matplotlib code that plots the C-alpha trace (Angstrom):
import matplotlib.pyplot as plt

x = [-38.1, -35.5, -32.0, -28.8, -26.1, -22.5, -21.4, -18.4, -18.6, -15.4, -14.5, -11.5, -9.7, -7.1, -4.9, -2.4, 1.4, 1.8, -1.2, 0.3, 3.6, 1.8, -0.2, 2.9, 4.6, 1.6, 1.8, 5.5, 4.7, 1.9, 4.3, 6.9, 4.2, 3.0, 6.6, 7.4, 4.2, 4.8, 8.5, 7.1, 4.8, 7.4, 10.1, 7.5, 6.6, 10.2, 11.8, 9.0, 6.5, 3.6, 1.2, 0.6, -3.0, -4.3, -5.5, -2.0, -0.4, -3.2, -2.6, 1.1, 0.3, 0.5, 4.0, 5.0, 4.0, 6.2, 9.1, 8.7, 6.9, 6.3, 3.5, 1.6, 1.3, -1.1, -4.6, -5.0, -7.8, -5.5, -2.8, -5.3, -6.4, -2.9, -2.8, -6.2, -4.9, -2.0, -4.3, -6.6, -3.5, -2.6, -6.3, -6.2, -2.9, -4.1, -7.4, -5.5, -3.3, -6.5, -8.1, -4.9, -4.3, -1.1, -0.6, 1.0, 2.6, 2.2, 5.2, 7.1, 6.1, 8.8, 8.9, 6.0, 3.9, 1.6, -0.9, -3.9, -5.1, -8.5, -10.5, -13.0, -15.4, -15.5, -19.2, -19.1, -20.7, -18.8, -19.0, -17.0, -14.4, -14.0, -12.2, -9.7, -8.2, -4.5, -4.7, -7.1, -9.7, -9.2, -11.0, -13.3, -15.1, -18.7, -20.1, -22.8, -24.8, -24.9, -28.4, -29.8, -30.8, -27.2, -24.8, -21.1, -18.9, -15.3, -13.3, -10.2, -7.8, -5.9, -3.3, -3.4, -0.5, -0.4, -4.1, -5.8, -9.2, -11.6, -13.6, -16.7, -17.9, -21.6, -24.3, -27.4, -30.9, -32.5, -36.1, -35.8, -38.8, -37.9, -38.9, -40.3, -40.8, -38.7, -39.7, -36.8, -34.1, -30.7, -27.8, -24.3, -21.1, -17.9, -15.0, -11.8, -12.9, -16.4, -16.4, -19.8, -22.2, -25.9, -28.6, -30.5, -27.8, -26.2, -22.4, -19.8, -16.2, -13.3, -11.6, -8.1, -6.9, -3.7, -2.8, -3.1, -0.7, 1.6, 4.4, 4.4, 4.5, 7.4, 9.4, 8.8, 9.7, 13.0, 13.9, 13.1, 15.3, 18.2, 17.8, 19.8, 17.8, 16.2, 17.6, 15.3, 15.2, 14.1, 11.2, 10.2, 9.9, 8.2, 5.6, 5.1, 4.6, 2.1, 0.1, 0.0, -1.3, -3.9, -5.2, -5.6, -7.5, -9.8, -10.7, -11.4, -13.6, -15.5, -16.1, -17.2, -19.7, -21.3, -21.4, -23.0, -25.7, -26.4, -26.7, -29.0, -31.3, -31.8, -33.6, -34.6, -32.6, -29.0, -27.3, -23.6, -21.1, -19.6, -16.1, -13.1, -11.0, -8.1, -7.8, -8.0, -5.0, -2.9, 0.6, 1.0, 2.9, 6.4, 6.8, 9.9, 11.1, 11.0, 14.2, 16.6, 15.1, 15.0, 12.2, 9.9, 7.9, 4.7, 3.3, 4.0, 4.7, 1.3, -0.4, 1.1, -0.4, -3.8, -3.6, -2.8, -5.7, -8.1, -6.8, -7.1, -10.7, -11.7, -14.4, -14.3, -14.7, -17.6, -19.5, -19.1, -20.2, -23.2, -24.1, -24.3, -26.0, -28.6, -29.3, -29.9, -32.6, -34.3, -32.9, -31.1, -27.9, -27.2, -24.1, -24.7, -22.3, -20.0, -19.7, -20.2, -21.9, -19.7, -19.8, -23.5, -26.0, -28.6, -31.1, -31.0, -28.6, -26.1, -22.4, -20.4, -16.7, -14.6, -11.4, -11.1, -10.0, -13.4, -15.6, -18.7, -21.0, -22.3, -24.6, -25.7, -29.2, -28.7, -28.3, -25.5, -24.6, -21.6, -19.9, -20.4, -24.1, -24.8, -23.0, -25.2, -28.4, -27.2, -26.5, -30.0, -31.6, -29.6, -30.4, -34.1, -34.3, -32.5, -35.0, -38.0, -36.7, -36.1, -39.6]
y = [-58.3, -60.5, -60.4, -62.0, -59.5, -60.1, -58.0, -57.8, -57.2, -56.1, -56.4, -55.4, -58.2, -58.3, -61.4, -62.2, -61.8, -65.5, -65.4, -62.4, -64.3, -67.3, -65.1, -63.4, -66.8, -68.0, -64.8, -65.6, -69.2, -68.1, -65.6, -68.3, -70.7, -67.9, -67.2, -70.8, -71.4, -68.3, -69.4, -72.8, -71.4, -69.0, -71.7, -74.1, -71.5, -70.4, -73.8, -76.1, -73.5, -75.0, -73.6, -74.9, -74.8, -74.2, -77.8, -79.2, -76.9, -77.8, -81.5, -80.9, -79.4, -82.8, -83.3, -79.7, -80.6, -83.7, -81.8, -78.7, -79.7, -76.1, -75.9, -78.1, -75.0, -73.5, -74.6, -76.5, -74.1, -71.2, -72.7, -73.4, -69.8, -68.7, -70.7, -69.3, -65.7, -66.5, -68.1, -65.0, -62.9, -64.8, -64.8, -61.0, -60.9, -62.7, -60.8, -57.5, -58.8, -59.9, -56.4, -54.6, -53.1, -52.9, -56.6, -56.4, -59.7, -61.1, -60.2, -61.9, -60.8, -59.3, -59.4, -57.4, -57.6, -60.4, -59.4, -61.6, -65.1, -66.4, -69.5, -70.1, -72.4, -70.7, -70.6, -69.7, -66.3, -63.5, -63.4, -61.8, -64.4, -66.3, -69.6, -69.4, -72.7, -73.1, -69.8, -70.4, -68.2, -64.5, -61.6, -59.7, -56.4, -57.5, -54.0, -55.1, -58.2, -60.1, -60.6, -64.0, -65.0, -64.4, -67.2, -66.7, -67.6, -66.7, -65.3, -63.2, -62.2, -59.1, -56.8, -53.0, -51.1, -52.5, -53.3, -56.7, -57.3, -60.2, -59.8, -62.0, -62.1, -63.1, -63.8, -61.9, -62.1, -58.7, -57.8, -54.6, -52.3, -50.0, -46.4, -45.1, -41.4, -39.3, -35.9, -36.0, -36.9, -35.2, -34.6, -34.2, -32.8, -34.2, -31.8, -31.0, -27.7, -29.0, -32.8, -32.6, -29.8, -31.0, -29.7, -28.6, -26.2, -28.2, -28.8, -30.6, -29.4, -31.7, -32.7, -33.3, -35.8, -36.8, -33.1, -32.4, -35.1, -34.6, -32.9, -35.6, -38.3, -36.5, -36.4, -40.0, -41.0, -39.0, -40.7, -44.1, -43.5, -42.6, -45.5, -48.7, -51.3, -54.1, -52.6, -52.1, -48.4, -49.0, -51.1, -48.7, -45.8, -48.1, -48.9, -45.2, -44.6, -47.3, -45.9, -42.5, -44.0, -46.2, -43.1, -41.2, -44.2, -44.5, -40.8, -40.8, -43.9, -42.4, -39.2, -41.1, -43.3, -40.4, -38.3, -41.3, -41.6, -37.8, -37.8, -40.8, -39.0, -36.3, -38.3, -41.6, -41.3, -40.0, -38.9, -38.5, -38.1, -41.3, -40.4, -42.5, -41.9, -44.2, -42.1, -38.8, -39.7, -41.0, -39.5, -37.1, -38.6, -37.2, -34.4, -34.7, -32.3, -34.2, -32.4, -32.3, -35.1, -32.9, -33.5, -30.5, -29.5, -31.5, -30.0, -33.4, -31.7, -29.9, -33.1, -34.9, -32.5, -32.8, -36.7, -36.7, -34.5, -36.7, -39.8, -38.1, -37.2, -40.8, -40.3, -43.9, -45.3, -42.8, -43.9, -47.5, -47.0, -45.0, -47.6, -50.5, -48.4, -47.4, -51.0, -51.9, -49.2, -49.5, -46.4, -45.9, -44.3, -43.6, -42.4, -39.9, -38.8, -36.0, -34.2, -30.3, -30.5, -27.6, -25.7, -25.8, -23.4, -25.2, -22.4, -22.0, -24.8, -22.5, -23.5, -21.0, -21.9, -21.3, -22.5, -24.6, -21.4, -19.8, -20.8, -18.8, -19.6, -16.4, -16.9, -14.2, -15.2, -13.7, -16.9, -16.7, -19.6, -21.4, -23.5, -26.8, -26.0, -25.4, -28.7, -30.5, -29.0, -30.3, -33.8, -33.9, -32.9, -35.4, -38.2, -37.4, -37.2, -40.6, -42.2, -40.8, -41.9, -45.5, -45.7]
z = [17.6, 19.4, 18.3, 19.7, 20.6, 21.9, 24.8, 27.1, 30.8, 32.3, 36.1, 38.1, 39.8, 42.5, 42.3, 45.0, 44.5, 43.8, 41.3, 39.6, 39.2, 37.9, 35.4, 34.1, 33.7, 31.6, 29.5, 28.9, 27.9, 25.6, 23.9, 23.5, 21.9, 19.6, 18.3, 17.9, 15.9, 13.8, 13.1, 12.1, 9.5, 8.3, 7.8, 6.1, 3.5, 2.8, 2.7, 1.4, -0.1, 1.9, 4.5, 8.0, 9.3, 12.7, 13.0, 12.3, 14.9, 17.5, 17.0, 17.9, 21.4, 23.2, 21.7, 22.8, 26.4, 26.4, 24.8, 27.0, 30.3, 31.4, 28.9, 31.4, 33.7, 31.1, 30.5, 27.2, 26.0, 26.6, 24.4, 21.7, 21.8, 21.3, 18.0, 17.0, 17.5, 15.1, 12.6, 12.7, 12.1, 8.9, 7.7, 8.1, 6.3, 3.3, 3.2, 3.1, 0.2, -1.7, -1.2, -2.2, 1.2, 3.3, 4.3, 7.8, 8.2, 11.8, 14.0, 16.7, 20.1, 22.4, 26.2, 27.6, 24.3, 25.5, 28.2, 28.1, 28.2, 27.1, 28.3, 25.3, 27.3, 30.7, 31.8, 35.5, 36.2, 37.9, 41.8, 44.6, 43.8, 40.5, 40.0, 37.1, 35.9, 36.7, 38.8, 41.7, 43.4, 42.4, 44.2, 41.8, 42.2, 41.2, 40.4, 38.0, 37.1, 33.8, 32.5, 33.6, 30.2, 28.9, 27.9, 28.9, 25.9, 27.0, 30.0, 29.3, 32.0, 30.9, 32.4, 31.6, 33.0, 36.6, 36.8, 36.2, 34.7, 34.0, 30.7, 30.2, 26.7, 26.7, 24.2, 25.1, 23.6, 23.3, 22.6, 20.5, 20.0, 17.0, 17.5, 14.2, 15.2, 13.0, 14.4, 16.9, 14.3, 14.9, 12.5, 13.9, 12.5, 14.1, 14.4, 16.2, 17.9, 18.9, 19.3, 17.6, 16.7, 16.5, 14.2, 17.3, 18.2, 21.0, 21.0, 23.0, 23.1, 22.3, 25.7, 24.1, 26.7, 24.9, 24.2, 27.9, 28.9, 25.9, 28.0, 30.7, 28.0, 26.3, 29.6, 30.3, 26.7, 26.9, 30.2, 28.8, 25.8, 28.0, 30.4, 29.9, 28.0, 30.1, 33.4, 36.5, 35.8, 32.3, 33.4, 36.2, 33.6, 31.1, 33.8, 34.4, 30.7, 30.4, 33.4, 31.7, 28.5, 30.3, 32.2, 28.9, 27.4, 30.4, 30.4, 26.8, 27.0, 29.9, 27.8, 24.7, 26.6, 28.4, 25.2, 23.3, 25.9, 25.9, 22.1, 22.0, 24.4, 22.0, 19.2, 17.8, 14.6, 14.5, 11.2, 10.8, 8.0, 6.5, 7.4, 6.1, 9.2, 8.1, 4.9, 6.9, 9.1, 6.3, 5.8, 2.8, -0.2, -0.7, -3.4, -5.6, -8.3, -11.6, -13.0, -10.0, -7.9, -4.8, -2.4, -1.9, 1.2, 1.5, 4.9, 6.6, 9.9, 10.0, 8.8, 11.6, 14.1, 12.5, 12.5, 16.1, 17.0, 14.9, 16.7, 20.1, 19.4, 18.9, 16.2, 15.1, 18.7, 19.3, 16.3, 17.2, 20.8, 19.6, 17.1, 19.5, 22.1, 19.6, 18.7, 22.4, 22.9, 19.5, 17.8, 14.5, 13.4, 9.8, 7.9, 5.0, 2.2, 3.5, 0.2, 0.5, 3.8, 5.1, 1.8, 0.9, 2.6, 4.6, 4.0, 0.2, -1.1, -2.7, -2.5, -0.4, -0.6, 2.5, 4.0, 7.2, 9.1, 8.3, 11.2, 10.3, 7.4, 5.6, 2.6, 0.1, 1.0, 4.4, 6.4, 8.9, 11.3, 12.8, 10.1, 11.9, 12.8, 9.1, 8.2, 10.8, 9.3, 5.9, 7.3, 8.8, 5.5, 3.5, 5.9, 6.0, 2.2, 2.0, 4.4, 2.7, -0.7, 0.5, 2.2]

ax = plt.figure().add_subplot(projection="3d")
ax.plot(x, y, z, "-o")
ax.set_aspect("equal")
plt.show()
């Protein structure tokens, strides 16, 4: 079975000082155009109760270049992509309103909040040097090849902390051979002590990259808050803070990719809980006394620590990475309902209630196991029952 998949290939690039200055100037102009287009949409709705579309704003670009000639220093497709980003932001805003979610109106971008430009029709493959329109030839670390039958769709130049990258988005036809053998199916239970505990007894500890850097981040944040705004010292500390966050992100991504590869090597089918992570990290609602109106303790401090640990673990990113890797190699990953997977005994099916602090499952039937191992066995059983029922 041949399917079309979309992948991104990311390469480190080393622009010269003049090219860095040119790129940062383009970022500034793109940010200015974004804010101008957002302000135009906002004023049109408030004053005239009408909406401005992407096509209307795109048709105004030639006039913008006449009025403000510095826009000519940015490729026309890059400017069009800026307006598309704004349009996508408004589409997401209206979609969330329709679904009853928190809307999140598009915000104006401050200095330093724009760090990428996209060329929608760039088709030149990566090489030791790449030619970027309006920038010139840029040195690139060509550490891997893009498949020959792939079609390059876009090129995005990004800045992360003080590092520069070129991201090629490609469309790749993939011949997938589905592996139907269910004898090696594996169920996993995600957690905050063990990153996952598998039904075969294997486990991976949580690395806690953010927690390990927490004191360093706290010191940098304190120094940043005391520095004079927009001073050289302020931007120097801000750069150090960005580097620290970038290092945490890179280490976490490396761990998640390697762990996903290791997990997919265990079996052809992977079952996991269908976790609603956004709901799990939601703030607790305030408690108020109905008679006096005094706010009561709601364990917000403890919940904040739990939310930080869940975000640091990166469950959602791990499941996304595992899903697309499974598609590429013909394996499957399924989500099962999480209800009572930790409370039910995987040996006899009896409900054994226990608090989160209880790490060992002990059943009256005599079955004793690690709490997460018992949950992984239940997840595997539920997944296998679901597949057999649907077959």
